[in-house]
VMD Tcl script that draws the C-alpha trace (Angstrom):
set ca {
  {80.75 -167.75 434.10}
  {77.94 -165.75 435.71}
  {77.21 -162.11 434.96}
  {78.05 -161.21 438.57}
  {81.57 -162.59 438.12}
  {82.09 -160.72 434.84}
  {81.23 -157.28 436.24}
  {84.33 -156.87 438.48}
  {86.55 -157.94 435.58}
  {84.95 -155.41 433.22}
  {85.32 -152.68 435.85}
  {89.02 -153.48 436.36}
  {89.71 -153.42 432.61}
  {87.83 -150.12 432.28}
  {89.77 -148.58 435.17}
  {93.10 -149.68 433.72}
  {92.14 -148.26 430.32}
  {91.15 -144.94 431.90}
  {94.37 -144.76 433.93}
  {96.42 -145.45 430.81}
  {94.56 -142.71 428.92}
  {95.07 -140.19 431.76}
  {98.78 -141.05 431.95}
  {99.23 -140.60 428.20}
  {97.31 -137.33 428.32}
  {99.48 -135.93 431.08}
  {102.56 -136.86 429.03}
  {101.20 -134.66 426.23}
  {102.68 -131.20 426.81}
  {102.34 -127.94 424.92}
  {105.80 -128.03 423.35}
  {105.22 -131.42 421.82}
  {103.27 -130.28 418.75}
  {105.92 -127.72 417.77}
  {109.08 -129.57 418.81}
  {110.02 -130.28 415.17}
  {109.23 -126.79 413.92}
  {111.94 -124.30 413.03}
  {112.87 -121.35 415.24}
  {111.38 -117.98 414.32}
  {113.75 -115.15 413.49}
  {113.82 -111.65 414.90}
  {112.79 -110.11 411.58}
  {109.60 -112.12 411.15}
  {108.50 -112.03 414.80}
  {109.24 -108.32 415.38}
  {105.67 -107.06 414.65}
  {103.96 -109.35 417.19}
  {104.55 -107.44 420.49}
  {103.80 -104.16 418.77}
  {100.52 -105.45 417.33}
  {99.57 -106.91 420.72}
  {100.03 -103.43 422.18}
  {97.77 -101.90 419.51}
  {95.05 -104.43 420.29}
  {95.42 -103.83 424.04}
  {95.04 -100.07 423.48}
  {91.48 -100.61 422.22}
  {90.54 -101.64 425.77}
  {91.66 -98.22 427.04}
  {89.00 -95.58 427.61}
  {91.54 -92.75 427.43}
  {94.33 -93.57 425.03}
  {96.39 -90.58 426.22}
  {96.34 -91.84 429.81}
  {96.53 -95.63 429.46}
  {95.82 -97.93 432.39}
  {98.34 -100.46 431.10}
  {101.67 -98.73 430.76}
  {103.20 -99.78 427.44}
  {106.69 -101.27 427.32}
  {109.38 -98.86 426.23}
  {109.14 -98.27 422.50}
  {105.61 -99.74 422.25}
  {103.46 -96.70 422.87}
  {100.49 -95.71 420.72}
  {100.51 -92.20 419.27}
  {96.92 -90.85 419.59}
  {97.54 -88.49 416.66}
  {98.07 -91.46 414.34}
  {94.66 -93.03 415.07}
  {92.55 -92.67 411.92}
  {89.34 -93.97 413.48}
  {88.27 -95.82 416.59}
  {84.85 -97.42 417.07}
  {83.24 -98.73 420.25}
  {80.22 -101.03 420.54}
  {77.87 -98.17 419.75}
  {79.81 -97.38 416.61}
  {79.90 -101.02 415.44}
  {76.17 -101.56 416.19}
  {77.14 -104.77 417.97}
  {78.05 -106.42 414.65}
  {81.71 -106.70 415.62}
  {83.80 -105.98 418.70}
  {85.47 -102.52 418.96}
  {88.33 -101.78 416.60}
  {90.61 -99.01 415.43}
  {92.51 -98.03 412.30}
  {96.03 -96.85 413.08}
  {98.52 -95.28 410.70}
  {101.93 -96.32 412.01}
  {104.35 -93.95 410.30}
  {107.32 -95.27 412.26}
  {106.92 -98.82 410.94}
  {105.27 -97.90 407.61}
  {102.13 -99.83 408.47}
  {98.38 -99.34 408.11}
  {96.92 -101.36 411.00}
  {93.35 -102.51 411.58}
  {93.25 -103.84 415.16}
  {90.22 -105.63 416.68}
  {89.83 -106.44 420.38}
  {88.74 -109.75 421.87}
  {85.58 -111.06 423.52}
  {83.82 -108.94 426.14}
  {82.13 -111.28 428.61}
  {79.64 -108.54 429.49}
  {78.43 -108.02 425.91}
  {75.70 -110.27 424.57}
  {76.48 -109.21 420.99}
  {79.95 -110.78 421.21}
  {78.49 -114.10 422.33}
  {75.86 -114.00 419.58}
  {78.60 -113.40 417.03}
  {80.62 -116.40 418.25}
  {77.61 -118.68 418.52}
  {76.34 -117.79 415.04}
  {77.78 -120.89 413.51}
  {76.85 -124.41 412.58}
  {79.40 -126.90 411.33}
  {79.40 -126.87 407.54}
  {76.93 -123.99 407.31}
  {79.02 -121.51 405.33}
  {81.62 -121.94 402.61}
  {84.12 -119.46 401.21}
  {86.67 -119.86 398.43}
  {86.28 -123.62 398.31}
  {86.48 -124.21 402.08}
  {84.46 -123.81 405.25}
  {84.49 -120.82 407.58}
  {82.83 -119.66 410.81}
  {79.56 -117.92 409.86}
  {79.43 -115.21 412.53}
  {83.08 -114.24 412.10}
  {82.63 -113.93 408.33}
  {79.62 -111.66 408.82}
  {81.64 -109.48 411.20}
  {84.54 -109.30 408.74}
  {82.21 -108.32 405.91}
  {80.73 -105.57 408.10}
  {84.18 -104.10 408.82}
  {85.14 -104.17 405.14}
  {81.86 -102.53 404.11}
  {82.25 -99.80 406.73}
  {85.96 -99.07 406.23}
  {86.51 -99.92 402.56}
  {86.77 -96.31 401.38}
  {89.00 -95.28 404.29}
  {91.37 -98.20 403.75}
  {91.50 -97.69 399.99}
  {92.47 -94.04 400.46}
  {95.14 -94.94 403.03}
  {96.57 -97.62 400.75}
  {96.70 -95.26 397.78}
  {98.15 -92.37 399.80}
  {100.84 -94.57 401.38}
  {102.09 -96.88 398.60}
  {105.11 -98.01 400.65}
  {103.04 -99.08 403.68}
  {101.87 -102.60 404.45}
  {98.22 -103.26 405.32}
  {98.09 -105.29 408.54}
  {95.06 -106.80 410.25}
  {95.56 -107.81 413.90}
  {93.12 -109.16 416.46}
  {92.94 -111.16 419.66}
  {90.60 -114.09 420.45}
  {87.25 -113.13 418.91}
  {89.00 -110.34 417.02}
  {91.58 -112.84 415.75}
  {88.84 -114.80 414.01}
  {87.44 -111.62 412.49}
  {90.81 -110.44 411.15}
  {91.43 -113.90 409.70}
  {88.28 -113.70 407.60}
  {88.88 -109.99 406.90}
  {92.35 -110.73 405.56}
  {90.95 -113.47 403.35}
  {88.25 -111.14 402.00}
  {90.78 -108.42 401.18}
  {93.14 -110.90 399.52}
  {90.39 -112.47 397.44}
  {88.78 -109.17 396.44}
  {91.78 -106.88 396.24}
  {90.13 -104.66 393.63}
  {88.09 -103.12 396.46}
  {91.28 -101.57 397.81}
  {92.69 -100.46 394.48}
  {94.28 -103.80 393.53}
  {96.70 -103.72 396.46}
  {99.52 -106.24 395.97}
  {99.11 -109.48 397.91}
  {102.60 -109.10 399.37}
  {101.51 -105.87 401.11}
  {98.69 -107.64 403.00}
  {99.19 -109.60 406.20}
  {97.08 -110.76 409.09}
  {98.07 -111.62 412.67}
  {95.56 -113.73 414.58}
  {96.59 -113.66 418.25}
  {95.20 -116.55 420.33}
  {92.68 -117.36 417.58}
  {89.61 -119.55 417.67}
  {89.48 -122.34 415.10}
  {87.65 -120.58 412.29}
  {88.58 -121.94 408.83}
  {88.93 -125.37 407.23}
  {92.32 -126.99 406.73}
  {92.61 -126.29 403.00}
  {92.05 -122.57 403.63}
  {94.39 -122.56 406.64}
  {97.20 -123.80 404.40}
  {96.27 -121.84 401.30}
  {96.38 -118.46 403.06}
  {99.47 -119.24 405.15}
  {101.54 -116.76 403.13}
  {99.47 -113.84 404.45}
  {97.89 -115.01 407.74}
  {99.89 -115.74 410.90}
  {98.58 -117.22 414.15}
  {100.32 -116.52 417.46}
  {99.74 -118.98 420.32}
  {101.20 -118.70 423.82}
  {102.23 -122.11 425.20}
  {99.13 -123.83 426.67}
  {96.35 -121.58 425.33}
  {93.15 -123.62 425.16}
  {91.20 -121.75 422.44}
  {93.28 -122.66 419.33}
  {93.05 -126.28 420.51}
  {89.31 -126.24 421.22}
  {87.59 -128.48 418.70}
  {84.27 -128.49 420.55}
  {81.59 -126.13 419.21}
  {81.93 -122.66 420.71}
  {78.31 -122.83 421.82}
  {79.12 -125.77 424.11}
  {82.38 -124.11 425.16}
  {80.73 -121.03 426.63}
  {77.94 -123.04 428.20}
  {80.63 -125.02 430.00}
  {82.76 -122.15 431.30}
  {81.55 -122.78 434.83}
  {82.65 -126.40 434.61}
  {85.89 -126.02 432.70}
  {87.48 -129.25 434.04}
  {84.50 -131.21 432.72}
  {84.89 -129.55 429.34}
  {88.61 -130.36 429.24}
  {87.88 -133.98 430.05}
  {85.25 -134.27 427.32}
  {87.51 -132.63 424.73}
  {90.43 -134.84 425.68}
  {88.26 -137.94 425.29}
  {87.07 -136.67 421.91}
  {90.66 -136.06 420.78}
  {91.70 -139.53 421.87}
  {88.81 -141.31 420.17}
  {89.07 -139.46 416.85}
  {91.54 -140.91 414.36}
  {93.94 -138.41 412.78}
  {93.03 -139.63 409.29}
  {89.39 -138.94 410.05}
  {90.26 -135.42 411.26}
  {92.22 -134.56 408.12}
  {89.53 -135.86 405.75}
  {86.67 -134.03 407.43}
  {86.20 -130.97 405.14}
  {84.08 -129.14 407.75}
  {86.57 -129.38 410.60}
  {87.89 -125.91 411.51}
  {91.48 -125.03 412.39}
  {93.69 -122.22 413.66}
  {94.60 -120.22 410.53}
  {97.76 -119.74 408.51}
  {101.38 -119.94 409.59}
  {101.69 -120.76 413.30}
  {103.99 -119.12 415.84}
  {104.18 -121.02 419.13}
  {105.69 -119.12 422.06}
  {107.27 -121.52 424.58}
  {107.91 -120.00 428.03}
  {107.77 -122.97 430.46}
  {109.15 -126.46 430.76}
  {106.74 -129.43 430.87}
  {105.26 -130.12 434.32}
  {106.78 -126.90 435.65}
  {105.61 -123.35 436.22}
  {109.17 -122.02 436.22}
  {109.95 -119.55 433.47}
  {112.66 -120.31 430.95}
  {114.32 -118.21 428.31}
  {111.39 -117.98 425.86}
  {111.70 -119.11 422.29}
  {109.31 -119.14 419.34}
  {108.83 -122.00 416.90}
  {107.10 -121.57 413.57}
  {105.80 -123.72 410.73}
  {102.97 -124.20 408.25}
  {101.86 -127.62 409.52}
  {99.13 -129.70 407.92}
  {98.82 -132.57 410.38}
  {99.51 -131.88 414.04}
  {98.02 -128.36 413.92}
  {97.13 -127.86 417.63}
  {94.84 -130.90 417.60}
  {95.08 -131.89 421.29}
  {94.12 -130.13 424.49}
  {96.89 -129.70 427.05}
  {96.07 -130.42 430.69}
  {97.64 -127.34 432.25}
  {96.83 -124.81 434.96}
  {97.92 -122.10 432.49}
  {95.53 -123.01 429.67}
  {93.26 -120.01 430.38}
  {95.84 -117.46 431.56}
  {97.90 -118.06 428.41}
  {94.94 -116.73 426.43}
  {95.06 -113.23 427.97}
  {96.31 -110.50 425.63}
  {98.32 -108.80 428.38}
  {100.31 -112.01 429.03}
  {100.81 -112.61 425.32}
  {102.17 -109.06 425.00}
  {104.54 -109.60 427.92}
  {105.81 -113.00 426.79}
  {106.12 -112.06 423.13}
  {108.19 -109.03 424.19}
  {110.43 -111.29 426.32}
  {110.78 -113.70 423.41}
  {111.72 -110.91 421.02}
  {114.28 -109.53 423.50}
  {115.78 -113.00 423.80}
  {115.99 -113.30 420.01}
  {117.70 -109.94 419.72}
  {120.29 -110.97 422.29}
  {121.06 -114.13 420.32}
  {120.74 -112.46 416.93}
  {121.85 -108.82 417.23}
  {120.53 -106.77 414.34}
  {121.05 -103.15 415.37}
  {124.45 -102.88 413.76}
  {123.66 -104.75 410.56}
  {123.78 -102.56 407.44}
  {120.47 -101.78 405.73}
  {121.45 -103.74 402.61}
  {122.10 -106.88 404.65}
  {118.79 -106.45 406.50}
  {116.99 -106.28 403.16}
  {118.81 -109.38 401.94}
  {117.81 -111.19 405.14}
  {114.16 -110.21 404.65}
  {114.22 -111.50 401.09}
  {115.83 -114.73 402.28}
  {113.14 -115.24 404.95}
  {110.38 -114.55 402.41}
  {111.88 -117.15 400.08}
  {112.13 -119.71 402.89}
  {108.51 -119.09 403.86}
  {107.37 -119.46 400.25}
  {109.18 -122.78 399.93}
  {107.68 -123.99 403.21}
  {104.25 -122.86 402.03}
  {104.60 -124.85 398.82}
  {105.71 -127.91 400.80}
  {102.64 -127.58 403.06}
  {100.37 -127.50 400.01}
  {102.01 -130.64 398.62}
  {101.67 -132.29 402.03}
  {97.97 -131.45 402.14}
  {97.48 -132.97 398.70}
  {99.39 -136.12 399.65}
  {97.22 -136.54 402.76}
  {94.11 -136.20 400.59}
  {92.80 -133.21 402.49}
  {89.43 -132.34 400.87}
  {89.70 -129.55 398.30}
  {93.42 -129.35 398.89}
  {93.89 -128.54 395.23}
  {92.06 -126.16 392.94}
  {93.04 -123.96 389.97}
  {94.03 -121.13 392.35}
  {95.52 -123.32 395.07}
  {99.21 -122.72 395.59}
  {99.45 -119.92 393.03}
  {102.08 -117.43 394.13}
  {102.07 -115.32 390.98}
  {100.66 -111.82 391.46}
  {97.84 -111.05 388.98}
  {98.56 -108.07 386.75}
  {96.88 -104.75 387.45}
  {93.25 -104.96 386.34}
  {93.22 -108.75 386.38}
  {90.50 -110.16 388.59}
  {92.04 -111.63 391.73}
  {89.51 -114.46 391.57}
  {89.72 -115.74 388.02}
  {86.33 -116.57 386.59}
  {84.50 -115.48 389.73}
  {82.39 -112.49 390.67}
  {84.40 -109.47 391.75}
  {82.18 -108.55 394.67}
  {82.70 -110.50 397.86}
  {80.10 -113.12 398.63}
  {76.87 -113.08 400.51}
  {76.43 -115.86 403.04}
  {74.48 -118.90 401.91}
  {73.30 -121.98 403.70}
  {75.00 -125.23 402.85}
  {71.81 -126.76 401.43}
  {71.48 -123.84 398.98}
  {74.74 -124.44 397.14}
  {76.29 -127.23 395.16}
  {78.54 -129.65 397.00}
  {81.73 -128.46 395.32}
  {81.00 -124.77 394.74}
  {82.28 -121.94 396.92}
  {79.93 -119.23 398.09}
  {79.97 -116.63 395.31}
  {77.22 -114.10 394.79}
  {77.03 -110.64 393.22}
  {74.92 -109.24 396.05}
  {76.51 -107.12 398.75}
  {75.55 -107.34 402.37}
}
mol new
graphics top color blue
foreach p $ca { graphics top sphere $p radius 0.5 }
foreach p [lrange $ca 0 end-1] q [lrange $ca 1 end] { graphics top cylinder $p $q radius 0.2 }
display resetview
């Protein structure tokens, strides 16, 4: 058979293969990855709309006269703001943030805003990364986001320690959106690992909420810190699913359909086993909360619901071809939909009339369920042979006693950044020098 006769046959086979791939990709919808997850409860999801509002308030120039009118009961009291820093105050090392003392909810909140397309420093922070460049606590992390987190901790360490000591009944919550979500993820990990810097604050008092996060930590860390870090994703949001390097992502913003196509092809051609065993592959952090507000192949709104899990495999690995993939990333829409979801939960699960004792029992029950699910995720990671899915500290839920180093056998000061070729293959980045 001549070459000329073979070409049409090859073209037909290629076209059929492409059509089959496109058809399968369109059948993949946003609810698919979380369809087997459990439903979130009112108690555990209650902080999300409130924290979204705190993050959104950082965008306001005048907090007393906000442009975005807050939903009823979600206002920000200007008198409770401990500090608020803009780009000038952060020296461009991190996006603007504020420290807020929420007396109503007994919460010390560090909120960090998302990417500003007009600020070069934000892009430099995101692009300061190379796959496998930086390790932390036995896993891999995004270099630029770790530097930003270290800067915040250095700047606000004394303030936070005083607030923690003066308010022993308050939780310490880190919340951020998009770029800020990555920073608060690494900031939460730093505080958990080096708790002596904040007066040996109990691990159970620390929590992080990464809203629409970038993929910023390796899988073993994503599972290990799932008891303190929570990721919130609105339906089709593209960023938690973006496996392509952020450098290529922002270079391709003007040709987003091309980027989607390339990422979809990459997802299709990469075996799941290969994904799980790549120690440098980054993931959305912690426990995941997936807000579902639309039916597949439809823009019509439905009664929203939230599914949650600590997944190991199937952790937002595939892009969704959707016209809402960018709009679902906006903090204002996440605030609106999370508020709708919470209202829907409260209608189905009324809690206003429940006695305080029963509420406390319910909180304890949820904490126990989450701990059991966390342990199961760790075992799952080990069974799937996820690199570094087990270490002496991995899966330890016991609280160290007061004065006991939170990182047994390791330096108490948090690490300086090191290049991958400067450290041993199996050693985490640990150094006594401060930034």
